[in-house]
C-alpha positions as CSV (number, residue, x, y, z in Angstrom):
1,M,-2.0,28.4,-60.4
2,N,-1.9,25.9,-63.3
3,I,-5.0,27.6,-64.8
4,L,-3.0,30.8,-65.0
5,Y,-0.3,29.1,-67.0
6,V,-2.8,27.5,-69.3
7,C,-4.3,30.9,-70.0
8,V,-0.8,32.3,-70.7
9,I,-0.1,29.5,-73.2
10,T,-3.5,30.0,-74.8
11,V,-2.8,33.8,-75.3
12,L,0.6,33.0,-76.7
13,L,-0.9,30.5,-79.1
14,L,-3.4,33.2,-80.3
15,C,-0.4,35.6,-80.8
16,L,1.2,32.8,-82.8
17,V,-1.8,32.6,-85.1
18,G,-1.7,36.3,-85.6
19,G,1.9,36.1,-86.5
20,F,1.1,33.3,-89.0
21,I,-1.5,35.5,-90.6
22,R,1.2,38.2,-90.9
23,V,3.6,35.8,-92.6
24,L,0.9,34.9,-95.1
25,L,-0.3,38.5,-95.8
26,G,2.8,40.5,-95.0
27,P,3.4,43.4,-97.3
28,D,7.2,42.6,-97.7
29,N,9.9,40.2,-96.6
30,S,11.0,42.1,-93.6
31,N,7.6,42.0,-92.0
32,R,7.5,38.2,-92.7
33,M,10.9,37.8,-91.1
34,L,9.8,39.7,-88.0
35,A,6.7,37.5,-87.8
36,S,8.9,34.4,-88.0
37,Q,11.0,35.8,-85.2
38,L,7.8,36.1,-83.2
39,F,7.4,32.3,-83.8
40,G,10.8,31.7,-82.2
41,T,10.1,34.0,-79.2
42,I,6.7,32.6,-78.5
43,G,8.0,29.0,-79.0
44,V,10.7,29.7,-76.4
45,T,8.2,31.2,-74.0
46,I,5.8,28.3,-74.3
47,V,8.6,25.7,-73.8
48,V,9.9,27.6,-70.7
49,V,6.4,27.7,-69.2
50,L,5.9,24.0,-69.9
51,A,9.3,23.3,-68.4
52,F,8.3,25.2,-65.3
53,L,4.9,23.4,-65.1
54,Q,6.5,19.9,-65.5
55,D,9.6,20.7,-63.4
56,N,11.7,19.5,-66.3
57,E,15.1,21.1,-66.8
58,V,15.7,19.4,-70.2
59,L,13.0,21.6,-71.8
60,V,14.9,24.7,-70.8
61,N,17.8,23.3,-73.0
62,V,15.4,22.9,-75.8
63,A,14.3,26.5,-75.4
64,L,18.0,27.6,-75.7
65,I,18.4,25.6,-78.9
66,I,15.3,27.2,-80.3
67,T,16.7,30.6,-79.4
68,L,20.0,29.8,-81.2
69,L,18.1,28.7,-84.3
70,A,16.0,31.8,-84.4
71,S,19.2,33.9,-84.2
72,I,20.8,32.0,-87.1
73,T,17.7,32.6,-89.2
74,V,18.0,36.4,-88.7
75,I,21.6,36.3,-89.7
76,A,20.8,34.3,-92.8
77,F,18.0,36.7,-93.7
78,L,20.2,39.7,-93.3
79,K,22.9,38.2,-95.5
80,L,20.4,37.3,-98.2
81,A,18.9,40.8,-98.1
82,E,22.3,42.3,-98.3
83,Q,23.2,40.2,-101.4
84,S,19.9,41.1,-103.1
85,D,20.5,44.8,-102.5
86,S,24.0,44.6,-103.9
87,V,22.7,42.8,-107.0
88,S,20.0,45.4,-107.5
89,D,22.5,48.2,-107.1
90,D,24.7,46.7,-109.7
91,A,21.8,46.3,-112.1
92,E,20.9,50.0,-111.7
93,R,24.5,51.1,-112.4
94,M,24.4,49.4,-115.8
């Protein structure tokens, strides 16, 4: 059974590498932000699998904190994108 979990973590790490490539080569900022959200999701999944394997409830709390941080980064990105759109709209009006 542990081999299955190791395989799952390996596949998740490969997805993480694919997301990192998307961050580096992404055509625009929104694709990069989605790839960084992928980091948060995969990170939470890996931590939860490790918590299950080690029978450690503290790691589940760490996964919850990672989830909260990922949510905050999305909010910050959306606020930043909203501000840059309003600045570009103001520049077009002039």
